[in-house]
C-alpha positions in Angstrom: -18.3 74.1 -26.2 -17.9 75.4 -22.8 -21.0 77.3 -22.3 -24.2 75.8 -21.0 -26.1 76.6 -24.1 -25.2 77.5 -27.6 -27.2 77.8 -30.9 -25.9 78.3 -34.5 -26.5 77.4 -37.9 -24.5 74.5 -39.5 -24.5 73.0 -42.9 -24.1 69.1 -43.2 -20.8 69.4 -44.6 -19.5 71.1 -41.3 -21.6 69.0 -39.2 -20.2 65.5 -40.5 -16.5 66.5 -41.3 -15.8 68.0 -37.9 -14.7 64.6 -36.6 -17.6 64.4 -34.2 -19.6 61.5 -33.0 -23.5 62.0 -32.7 -24.9 59.2 -30.4 -28.5 58.5 -30.1 -28.9 57.5 -26.3 -29.0 53.8 -26.0 -32.8 53.6 -24.7 -34.2 56.4 -27.1 -36.9 55.6 -29.4 -36.0 53.8 -32.6 -35.5 55.3 -36.0 -39.2 55.9 -37.2 -39.2 57.9 -40.4 -41.7 56.2 -42.8 -41.7 56.1 -46.8 -43.8 59.4 -46.8 -41.1 61.2 -44.7 -38.2 59.7 -46.7 -39.8 60.6 -49.9 -40.5 64.2 -48.7 -36.7 64.5 -47.9 -35.7 63.6 -51.4 -38.4 65.6 -53.2 -37.2 68.7 -51.2 -33.7 67.9 -52.0 -34.3 67.8 -55.7 -36.7 70.7 -55.9 -34.6 73.0 -53.8 -31.5 72.1 -55.7 -33.1 72.8 -59.2 -34.3 76.3 -57.8 -30.6 76.9 -56.8 -29.2 75.9 -60.2 -31.8 78.1 -61.9 -31.0 81.0 -59.5 -34.4 81.2 -58.4 -33.4 80.6 -54.7 -29.9 81.1 -53.7 -30.6 80.8 -50.0 -29.5 77.7 -48.0 -32.4 75.0 -47.4 -33.4 75.0 -43.8 -33.4 71.3 -42.8 -34.8 71.8 -39.4 -33.2 71.8 -35.8 -31.4 69.3 -33.7 -31.0 69.3 -29.9 -27.4 67.9 -28.7 -26.0 67.3 -25.3 -22.3 67.8 -24.9 -20.2 65.0 -23.4 -18.6 65.9 -20.2 -15.4 64.0 -21.0 -15.2 64.0 -24.8 -15.9 67.5 -26.6 -16.2 65.7 -29.8 -19.2 63.5 -28.7 -22.6 64.7 -28.7 -25.9 63.1 -27.6 -28.8 63.6 -30.0 -31.9 64.5 -28.0 -33.9 65.4 -31.0 -33.0 65.2 -34.7 -31.9 61.7 -35.2 -34.3 61.0 -37.6 -33.3 63.6 -40.2 -29.5 63.1 -39.4 -29.8 59.3 -39.8 -31.7 59.9 -42.9 -29.1 62.2 -44.4 -26.4 59.8 -43.8 -28.3 57.0 -45.2 -28.6 59.3 -48.5 -24.7 59.5 -48.6 -24.4 55.7 -48.1 -26.8 55.1 -51.1 -24.7 57.5 -53.0 -21.4 55.8 -52.1 -22.9 52.5 -52.8 -24.1 53.6 -56.4 -20.4 55.1 -57.2 -18.5 52.1 -56.2 -16.5 51.0 -59.2 -17.5 54.1 -60.7 -15.8 57.1 -59.3 -13.5 56.4 -56.3 -12.8 59.9 -55.5 -16.4 60.6 -54.9 -16.6 57.3 -52.8 -13.8 58.6 -50.5 -15.3 62.0 -50.3 -18.7 60.5 -49.3 -16.9 58.3 -46.7 -15.6 61.4 -45.0 -19.3 62.2 -44.1 -20.1 58.6 -43.2 -17.1 58.0 -41.1 -15.1 59.9 -38.5 -11.4 59.5 -38.8 -10.1 59.5 -35.2 -11.2 57.1 -33.7 -12.4 55.5 -37.0 -16.2 54.8 -36.9 -19.5 55.7 -38.2 -20.4 59.4 -37.6 -23.6 58.4 -36.1 -24.2 55.8 -33.4 -28.0 54.7 -33.1 -29.8 53.3 -30.3 -29.3 49.7 -29.0 -32.0 48.4 -31.2 -30.9 50.0 -34.5 -27.1 50.3 -34.2 -26.0 46.8 -34.9 -28.2 46.4 -38.0 -27.2 50.1 -39.2 -23.5 49.0 -39.0 -23.7 45.6 -40.4 -26.4 46.1 -42.9 -26.8 49.7 -44.0 -23.1 50.7 -43.8 -21.9 47.6 -45.5 -19.8 48.8 -48.4 -20.9 46.9 -51.6 -22.4 47.7 -54.9 -25.9 49.3 -54.7 -27.8 46.7 -56.8 -26.3 43.6 -54.8 -27.1 45.5 -51.6 -30.6 45.9 -52.5 -31.0 42.2 -53.2 -29.1 41.5 -49.9 -31.4 43.8 -47.7 -34.7 42.8 -49.3 -33.5 39.0 -48.6 -32.4 39.3 -45.1 -34.6 39.1 -42.2 -34.6 42.1 -39.8 -36.6 42.9 -36.7 -39.7 45.0 -36.7 -37.5 47.7 -34.8 -35.3 48.0 -37.9 -38.0 47.9 -40.5 -38.1 51.8 -41.0 -34.2 51.9 -41.2 -34.3 49.1 -43.9 -36.8 50.9 -45.8 -35.1 54.0 -45.7 -32.2 52.7 -47.7 -34.4 50.7 -50.2 -36.5 53.8 -50.8 -33.8 56.1 -51.5 -31.9 53.5 -53.4 -35.0 52.8 -55.8 -35.8 56.5 -56.5 -32.0 56.7 -57.5 -32.1 53.7 -59.7 -35.6 54.8 -61.1 -37.3 51.7 -59.6 -39.8 53.7 -57.5 -43.4 52.7 -57.4 -44.7 56.3 -57.9 -45.9 58.7 -60.7 -44.1 61.5 -59.0 -43.0 63.8 -61.6 -40.2 65.2 -59.2 -38.6 61.6 -59.0 -38.7 61.3 -62.8 -36.3 64.2 -63.1 -33.5 61.8 -62.1 -32.1 60.5 -65.4 -31.9 56.9 -66.4 -28.8 57.5 -68.6 -25.8 56.7 -66.5 -23.8 59.6 -67.5 -26.5 62.2 -66.9 -27.5 60.4 -63.5 -23.9 60.8 -62.5 -24.1 64.4 -62.9 -27.2 64.9 -61.2 -26.3 62.8 -58.2 -23.1 64.7 -57.8 -25.2 68.0 -58.0 -27.4 66.6 -55.3 -24.8 65.4 -53.1 -23.0 68.7 -53.3 -26.1 70.8 -52.6 -27.1 68.7 -49.6 -23.5 68.9 -48.2 -23.2 72.7 -48.6 -26.8 74.2 -48.8 -28.8 72.0 -46.3 -28.5 73.9 -43.1 -29.4 72.9 -39.5 -30.1 75.1 -36.7 -28.0 73.3 -33.8 -28.9 73.7 -30.2 -26.1 72.5 -27.9 -26.7 72.1 -24.0 -24.8 70.7 -21.1 -28.0 69.5 -19.3 -30.8 67.6 -20.7 -33.6 69.5 -19.0 -32.4 72.5 -20.7 -32.9 70.9 -23.9 -36.3 70.0 -23.1 -37.5 73.2 -21.8 -36.4 75.0 -25.1 -37.8 72.1 -27.2 -41.3 72.6 -26.0 -41.5 76.3 -27.0 -40.2 75.5 -30.6 -42.0 74.3 -33.7 -40.3 71.3 -35.1 -40.8 68.2 -37.4 -40.6 64.6 -35.9 -42.0 63.2 -32.7 -42.1 65.3 -29.6 -39.5 65.1 -26.8 -41.4 64.3 -23.8 -40.6 63.9 -20.4 -41.3 60.2 -20.2 -38.6 59.8 -23.0 -36.1 61.4 -20.7 -37.1 59.4 -17.7 -37.1 55.9 -19.5 -33.4 56.7 -20.8 -32.4 57.7 -17.2 -33.9 54.8 -15.5 -32.6 52.1 -17.9 -29.1 53.6 -18.0 -29.0 53.3 -14.3 -30.1 49.7 -14.5 -27.7 48.9 -17.3 -24.4 48.2 -15.2 -23.1 45.4 -17.2 -23.8 46.7 -20.7 -25.4 43.4 -21.5 -28.8 44.0 -23.2 -29.9 40.3 -22.1 -29.3 41.1 -18.4 -32.4 40.0 -16.7 -32.8 43.0 -14.7 -32.5 45.4 -17.8 -35.1 43.1 -19.9 -37.5 43.3 -17.0 -37.2 47.0 -16.6 -37.4 47.7 -20.5 -40.5 45.2 -20.7 -42.2 46.7 -17.7 -41.8 50.3 -19.1 -42.9 49.3 -22.5 -46.0 47.6 -21.1 -47.1 50.5 -19.0 -46.6 52.9 -21.7 -48.3 50.8 -24.4 -51.3 50.3 -22.0 -51.4 54.0 -21.3 -51.5 54.8 -24.9 -54.2 52.4 -25.4 -56.3 54.1 -22.9 -55.4 57.6 -24.0 -53.7 58.5 -20.8 -50.8 60.9 -21.3 -47.6 59.1 -20.0 -46.4 62.3 -18.3 -49.7 62.8 -16.7 -49.5 59.2 -15.1 -45.7 60.0 -14.0 -47.2 63.2 -12.5 -49.9 61.3 -10.5 -47.6 58.7 -9.4 -45.1 61.5 -8.0 -47.9 63.6 -6.4 -49.2 60.3 -4.8 -45.9 59.9 -3.0 -45.9 63.4 -1.4 -44.2 65.5 -4.1 -45.5 69.1 -4.1 -46.9 70.7 -7.3 -44.8 69.7 -10.2 -44.7 71.6 -13.6 -44.7 69.3 -16.7 -41.4 70.0 -17.6 -39.9 69.3 -14.0 -40.8 65.7 -13.9 -37.4 64.4 -15.0 -35.7 66.6 -12.5 -37.9 65.3 -9.6 -37.0 61.9 -10.5 -33.3 62.3 -11.0 -33.2 63.8 -7.6 -35.0 60.9 -6.1 -33.2 58.0 -8.1 -29.3 57.9 -7.8 -28.6 54.0 -8.5 -29.7 50.9 -9.9 -31.6 49.8 -6.7 -33.6 53.2 -6.6 -34.6 52.6 -10.2 -35.6 49.2 -9.8 -37.8 50.0 -6.8 -39.2 53.1 -8.6 -40.3 50.8 -11.5 -41.8 48.4 -9.2 -44.0 51.0 -7.5 -44.7 52.5 -10.9 -46.0 49.2 -12.1 -48.3 48.7 -9.0 -49.7 52.2 -9.5 -50.4 51.5 -13.1 -52.2 48.1 -12.4 -54.3 50.1 -10.0 -55.0 52.6 -12.4 -56.1 50.2 -15.1 -58.5 48.9 -12.7 -59.9 52.3 -12.2 -60.3 52.9 -16.2 -61.8 49.4 -16.5 -64.4 49.0 -13.8 -65.5 45.4 -14.4 -67.1 42.9 -12.2 -63.6 40.9 -12.6 -61.6 43.7 -11.5 -64.0 44.8 -8.7 -65.4 41.4 -7.6 -69.0 42.4 -8.6 -68.9 45.6 -6.2 -71.5 47.3 -8.3 -71.5 50.5 -6.3 -67.8 50.8 -7.0 -68.0 50.0 -10.4 -70.7 52.7 -11.2 -68.8 55.3 -9.2 -65.5 54.7 -11.2 -67.4 54.5 -14.5 -68.9 57.9 -13.8 -65.7 59.3 -12.4 -63.9 58.2 -15.7 -66.7 59.9 -17.5 -66.4 63.3 -15.8 -62.7 63.5 -15.1 -59.5 63.5 -16.7 -57.8 62.0 -13.6 -57.0 65.0 -11.4 -57.9 63.3 -8.2 -56.3 59.9 -8.9 -53.2 60.9 -6.9 -55.6 60.7 -3.8 -56.8 57.2 -4.6 -53.1 56.1 -5.3 -52.2 57.2 -1.9 -55.4 56.0 -0.1 -55.3 52.4 -1.6 -52.2 51.5 0.4 -53.7 52.0 3.8 -57.5 52.4 3.4 -59.7 49.2 3.8 -61.8 48.1 1.0 -64.9 49.6 2.4 -63.4 52.9 3.0 -61.9 52.9 -0.6 -65.4 52.2 -1.8 -66.9 55.3 -0.2 -64.0 57.4 -1.4 -64.7 56.5 -5.0 -68.3 57.8 -4.6 -66.8 61.0 -2.8 -64.3 62.0 -5.5 -66.9 61.5 -8.0 -69.5 63.7 -6.4 -66.7 66.3 -5.5 -65.6 66.3 -9.2 -68.9 66.9 -10.5 -69.9 69.5 -7.9 -66.6 71.4 -7.8 -65.1 71.0 -11.5 -68.1 70.2 -13.8 -70.8 72.5 -12.5 -68.8 75.3 -10.5 -66.0 75.4 -12.9 -63.2 75.6 -10.4 -59.7 75.3 -12.0 -57.6 72.2 -11.6 -54.7 74.6 -10.4 -56.8 75.3 -7.4 -58.0 71.8 -7.0 -54.4 70.5 -7.0 -53.5 72.3 -3.8 -56.4 70.4 -2.0 -55.1 67.3 -3.4 -51.5 67.8 -2.3 -53.0 68.6 1.2 -55.0 65.5 1.3 -52.1 63.2 0.1 -49.7 64.9 2.5 -52.4 63.8 5.2 -52.6 60.2 4.1 -48.8 59.9 4.0 -48.3 61.5 7.4 -46.2 59.0 9.5 -47.4 60.6 12.9 -51.2 61.1 12.4 -52.1 59.8 9.0 -55.8 60.2 7.1 -57.2 56.7 7.2 -61.0 57.4 6.5 -63.0 58.9 3.9 -64.7 61.0 6.4 -61.4 62.7 7.3 -61.0 63.4 3.5 -64.3 64.8 3.3 -63.8 67.3 6.1 -60.6 68.6 4.3 -62.9 69.1 1.2 -65.4 70.9 3.2 -62.7 73.1 5.0 -60.8 74.1 1.8 -61.4 77.7 1.0 -62.2 76.8 -2.8 -65.0 74.3 -2.0 -68.3 76.0 -3.6 -71.2 76.4 -0.5 -74.7 75.7 -1.4 -75.7 79.1 -2.8 -72.6 79.0 -5.2 -73.6 75.4 -6.3 -77.4 76.5 -6.7 -76.4 79.6 -8.8 -74.4 77.5 -11.2 -77.2 74.9 -11.3 -79.9 77.6 -12.2 -79.1 77.9 -15.9 -76.9 74.7 -16.2 -76.2 73.7 -19.7 -74.5 70.1 -20.2 -73.2 69.7 -23.9 -71.2 66.6 -23.1 -73.8 63.9 -23.2 -72.0 61.7 -20.7 -72.1 64.5 -18.1 -75.7 65.1 -18.5 -76.4 61.3 -18.5 -74.5 61.1 -15.1 -76.5 63.9 -13.7 -79.9 62.5 -14.6 -78.9 58.9 -13.5 -78.1 60.3 -10.2 -81.3 62.1 -9.9 -83.1 59.2 -11.0 -81.8 57.0 -8.3 -82.7 59.9 -5.8 -86.3 59.6 -7.0 -86.3 56.3 -5.7 -84.6 54.7 -2.6 -81.2 55.6 -3.6 -78.3 53.9 -5.3 -77.4 51.7 -2.2 -80.9 50.5 -1.8 -82.2 50.3 -5.4 -83.6 47.0 -6.2 -82.8 47.5 -10.0 -80.0 49.2 -11.6 -80.6 51.7 -14.3 -79.6 49.8 -17.6 -76.2 50.5 -18.9 -77.4 51.4 -22.4 -79.8 54.1 -21.3 -79.8 56.9 -23.5 -79.9 60.8 -23.3 -83.1 62.3 -24.6 -83.6 66.0 -25.6 -87.1 66.8 -25.2 -87.0 69.7 -27.4 -85.0 67.9 -30.2 -81.6 68.7 -31.4 -83.1 69.4 -34.9 -86.3 71.3 -35.0 -88.8 70.3 -37.8 -91.2 72.7 -39.3 -94.0 71.2 -37.1 -91.9 71.8 -34.0 -91.4 75.3 -35.0 -95.3 75.8 -35.5 -95.9 74.4 -31.9 -93.4 76.7 -30.4 -95.0 79.7 -32.4 -98.3 78.6 -31.0 -97.1 78.4 -27.3 -95.3 81.6 -27.5 -96.9 84.0 -29.7 -94.7 86.8 -30.9 -91.4 84.8 -30.8 -89.2 86.5 -33.2 -85.9 84.2 -33.2 -86.7 80.6 -32.8 -83.3 79.5 -33.5 -81.9 81.6 -30.8 -84.6 80.1 -28.5 -83.6 76.6 -29.5 -79.9 77.3 -29.0 -80.5 78.8 -25.7 -82.7 75.8 -24.2 -81.4 72.8 -26.0 -78.7 71.5 -23.6 -80.3 72.9 -20.4 -80.7 70.0 -17.9 -84.3 70.7 -17.7 -84.7 69.9 -21.3 -82.9 66.5 -20.9 -84.2 63.2 -19.8 -83.4 59.4 -20.0 -84.9 56.8 -22.4 -84.2 53.2 -23.4 -82.5 53.0 -26.9 -85.7 51.5 -28.6 -87.9 54.3 -27.1 -85.3 57.0 -28.1 -85.2 55.6 -31.5 -89.0 55.7 -31.9 -89.3 59.2 -30.8 -86.4 60.8 -32.4 -87.8 64.3 -33.6 -91.3 63.5 -32.8 -93.7 66.5 -31.5 -93.9 67.0 -27.8 -97.5 65.7 -27.6 -96.6 62.4 -29.2 -93.3 62.3 -26.9 -95.7 62.7 -23.8 -98.6 60.4 -24.8 -96.8 57.8 -27.1 -96.5 57.1 -30.6 -95.3 54.1 -32.9 -95.3 51.4 -30.2 -93.8 53.6 -27.4 -96.2 54.3 -24.6 -95.0 57.8 -24.0 -93.1 59.6 -21.3 -96.3 59.2 -19.1 -95.7 55.4 -19.0 -91.9 55.2 -19.1 -90.0 53.2 -16.7 -87.8 56.1 -15.7 -89.5 58.2 -12.9 -87.5 61.2 -14.4 -89.3 60.8 -17.5 -92.6 59.7 -16.2 -92.9 63.1 -14.2 -93.1 65.2 -17.5 -96.6 65.9 -17.7 -96.8 69.3 -19.1 -99.2 70.3 -22.1 -96.6 72.3 -23.7 -92.9 72.6 -23.7 -91.3 76.1 -23.7 -88.4 77.7 -21.7 -91.0 78.1 -18.9 -91.5 74.3 -18.4 -87.7 73.8 -19.0 -86.9 76.4 -16.3 -89.6 74.8 -14.0 -88.1 71.4 -14.3 -84.6 72.8 -13.8 -85.5 74.3 -10.6 -87.1 70.8 -9.4 -83.7 69.4 -10.2 -81.7 72.3 -8.2 -83.5 70.9 -4.8 -82.6 67.6 -5.5 -79.0 68.3 -6.6 -78.1 70.0 -3.3 -78.9 66.7 -1.5 -77.4 64.4 -4.2 -74.1 66.2 -4.4 -73.7 67.1 -0.8 -70.2 66.3 0.1 
């Protein structure tokens, strides 16, 4: 195929009989279909074949799409970018049938092997990745009677990476032999009698070959495949930029073809450790790659351009090794950001608190600034920078809702200044000045306008705001003699759930009110209706009436005697939208000083 992009429908029969080789890239993910997906494949096959035979549905069965990259040197070789799961499962189905018909029907065995193997050069029609391929060739494709093969496969030891491949063969084989552990009535359609079973299996084989149809997308460039893939609904695991990057880096490092090469093992382990840790922390791998690239001075990068940018930067093994080393350094640092413990930050409580709050507020949009600055900034400057980015994010993104697309322009500008070789930014004050000069920075009037009716439905955002106000009520965070306890809880003064007694109180305070539920919804999450309580006090108060919350009940001394100043200041005799607005106004004045950049 000479053109850059082709798409067409193709039956399994044509796909596997064209003498083509379908290669899963060496470092692509392993075969991963589990029992549920394999069972679904067989169920669909049985049901659709039955409908076809009964002439209820004569259309071909759509088996999904596959994305292929053509080989520059050999037009009969294709890399499978997506679709390896369904193609591999289909081929294993053929292998199971072949093993069943050994010594029963040699002609059918020969026909099935035309799908399983290509003729010139002879070999399997599919080549799996480096973890699966040897097991696939030596165990799954091994030509022996099905009963003996099940025993052999169940006995043999296989790595966890081949577990699903092993189970795929066993699941299909046991369904065919009526040995499945299920009460599924569809599987029971496979006859026990050998003669009847033979007839049905031949029908299933023929239907799968001639009526299962794939939509094939063929490309000459991997990034073309990625961009189209992103816009199409599909089954299976998503094709992501990080998969493309991993394959590219490891292929560049794999100069010897020896999977035990120390550099290759190091690179593979390094990548796996990074991606596994990112998954545990629920950080998107593509996002992390983007942070890293932005911190090095790259301009705005679209999600589907990450691979292209890295290919442009990395041309050989040395580039790949250096890139992975720097990526690991950046991840080690990001891990410390997301885990602000005393061990990671040498008991620097100011830094630990600011990072904890930054993580609470942000999804990481300002991390490229931190990654760039950590190389040249002093420890003292970095500590100030953590506080600055936290305050900036709260003021600009959380309160004033400035889009990340706009903020990204500033991030790129600041990172460029930090990386400037002639006159680099080396202090937090210089970054602060860049933020203040930025055209998207909300001035005090804009900030106040957004605070006026501020509602914070995300409890951690509300807690951060109230904790900062509480520190401002005293000598401030830097001079505080006692830190606010980590388990402090958010208290809704007018509670989340209004009891009938609360509703009676509101009716008394606001005669003539017609819709208490709307009044409740409008005021519940306003910051003026929120305060801080210890867990035990919060548990005691729950949905208590305002008078009990203020004066105390059940062992709690009440707001008036609470340890938190922000709570102790609640001295009103009633609690309506008027009192909430008054308290909100008090917070506005403090907020201007607290979140002053």
